[in-house]
C-alpha positions, 0 to 999 in steps of 0.5 A, a space after each residue: 428371120 427363122 428359116 421355114 422347115 422346107 428351107 432349113 439347112 440339114 442337121 449334120 449327123 454324118 458321124 452316125 447311122 440312121 435306123 428306121 423303126 424300133 421293132 425287132 429288126 431295128 432294135 437288134 441293129 442298134 444293139 449290134 451297132 453299139 457293140 461295134 462302136 457305130 454311132 446311131 439314131 433310131 427313128 420310130 413313128 409310134 410312141 413305143 417299141 414293138 413294131 408289128 407286135 405293138 397291137 393296135 398301132 398303124 405299124 401292127 398287123 397282128 390280131 388279138 389272138 395272134 401267137 408266134 407261128 415259130 416256137 420261142 426257142 427258134 425265134 428268140 435273140 440268141 444273146 437274150 433268150 426268151 424267159 423260161 416262164 413264157 409258153 412255147 408259142 408266146 402271144 403278141 403281148 408277151 412278144 412285145 414285152 420281150 422286145 421292150 425288155 431287150 431294149 431296156 437290158 441293152 440300154 437302147 431306149 435313150 437312142 430312140 426318137 419316138 413319134 418321129 415319122 420319116 417322109 423322105 430319104 434321098 442320097 446326098 453325095 456319098 451320104 443320105 438326107 433324111 426328111 422328117 414329117 415336122 420338116 427337119 432335114 438330117 444328113 447321115 453317114 448311112 441308113 438301115 431300113 428296118 420298118 418291116 414289110 407286112 404293112 402294105 396290103 396286097 389285094 387280088 384283082 377279082 372281077 365284079 363288085 362285093 357289097 358286103 363288108 371286106 377287109 384285109 387281114 392287116 385290119 382284122 383284130 377281133 372276131 366281132 366282125 365275123 360273129 353270126 355272119 357268113 364269112 369267106 377267107 381268101 388266102 391259105 397262109 398262116 394268117 388266113 388259116 388262123 382267121 378261118 379257124 377263128 371264124 369257125 368258132 364265131 361265124 354262122 358259116 365259114 368258107 376258105 378259098 385256096 388256089 392249090 393244095 397245101 401241106 399242113 404241119 402240126 405245132 407239136 410232136 410228142 409235146 415238143 414244138 415241131 420246129 425244134 425237131 426240124 432243127 435237130 434234123 438240120 443240125 444232124 445234117 439229114 439230107 433234104 429227102 430224109 427231112 421231107 420223108 420224116 416230116 411227111 410221116 409225122 404230119 400223117 400220124 398227127 393230122 392225116 393227109 389234107 385229102 383225107 379231109 376233102 382238101 386238094 392234094 398238094 401240087 408241090 413237094 413239102 417245103 416248096 411253099 411256106 409251111 402252114 403250121 396249124 394244128 386246128 385247121 384240118 380239125 374244123 374242116 373235118 367237123 364241117 365248120 370250115 368249107 374249103 372252096 377253090 379260087 374266086 372267079 367273080 364277085 357278085 354283089 352279096 354273093 361270090 362265085 368260085 371257079 368250080 361254078 358254085 356260088 355262096 352268099 357272103 356277108 364278110 370277105 377277109 383278104 389274107 392275101 399277103 403284102 407288097 414289098 414297099 418303101 414309099 419314102 425312098 425311090 426304088 432306083 436307090 434300092 436296086 429294084 429288080 423282079 419285084 424286090 430290092 436286088 440285095 445280097 441276102 436281101 440285106 446288102 446293096 450290090 454297089 452302095 456300102 451305106 444302105 442296108 435292109 434288115 428283116 426283109 425275109 420270110 423264113 421257114 422258122 423264127 425270124 429274130 435270131 436270123 435278123 440278129 445275124 444280119 445286123 451283126 454282119 452289117 455292123 462288122 462291115 460298117 466298122 471294117 470300112 474304117 478299121 479293116 479295109 482289106 476285109 471290107 473290100 473282100 466283103 464288097 466283092 461278095 455282095 456285088 452279085 446281088 440277090 442269090 438263092 441260098 439252100 437246096 429248096 426251090 420255092 414255087 414262083 409266086 409273090 408269096 415267096 419273093 422273100 422266102 428263105 431256108 433258115 438253116 442255110 441262110 444262117 450258116 451263110 451269115 455266120 461265114 460272112 461274120 467270120 470273114 469280117 472278123 
């Protein structure tokens, strides 16, 4: 008699690690494990590599016009630079192909199991049991969660009911849903501003609801990506006050102050929220194609009332209100959950367990891929050191036991939007020091 999937014994794969996801984070983790001789499996729900950059899949929140917010040089993996032929800010198709080129170059495809969904992960002694959607159960030495965190939409709790079309930014793909209609975009992150700009070019009227005043930064300064200039100031060890002053002067010269366009004056210092990098938002506000509104007070059927007492008839409501930090396949108790997030050192390392990690769980003020490359390098060295260099591993174990710590001098505003916010330069330096400790 053949055992049913529910009662079938676990496959023993305790000689290897399980990596969840073949997006940017999972791929670089696999490459670093391979460099250290750590055996691995990559489990990917979709039929190809790409993660969030694989447009049109369940894992992807990008829309048809999405480009990188950070420049290619501040985003790329350092051991696999983006081609010179790519523009400064590649689109999602180019980024996805870059990731697939990375996987081909480092021969990662044979290690990936596509169309494989993880349903449940549970501890099994000092190992981990992974249950798949087809009923398979596998036992691994450890797990690395790299499935991303921009997939579980967060919605504001507005009173009332809206009878028009509503969607989260995660479901927005093309401007067809906006064309010729009265649109309200709620949320002033980079996605919210991008969608508002696209709406200004397609909708009959566009309104943008923001809760506070924000700083807006241009994508270019004198033909150079702005984040490349900012990186130069950091490498020159310019103090925070000088970097704030420099960036403010450049933003004033190129875009002007937000209040020059009728927007609210920022209620915080520059860099204390995730930067809005958009050279077009203020342009369309100044031309009257985007009307900025305060926070929503109530949904009133086919109208929306704002906290200043004004009302507008609205056909389409787009929630660009961010994402929950969510890992439904594993109980939060196994991730040391605290204050709305895993209480992991540098958002990567469990304070007590040595065989469960999260890669890519950060919201940096610059590009992400290169930072995750350093996360993966430290993870791989730590896993290898546990067998080959126990003294180094013990030293690192003491360091990570403190749980979540803030890195850098910038104090971010307290909000759900900034639970994962990091200042990339200080964060990268910390990871580099840890890599050196592990040898």
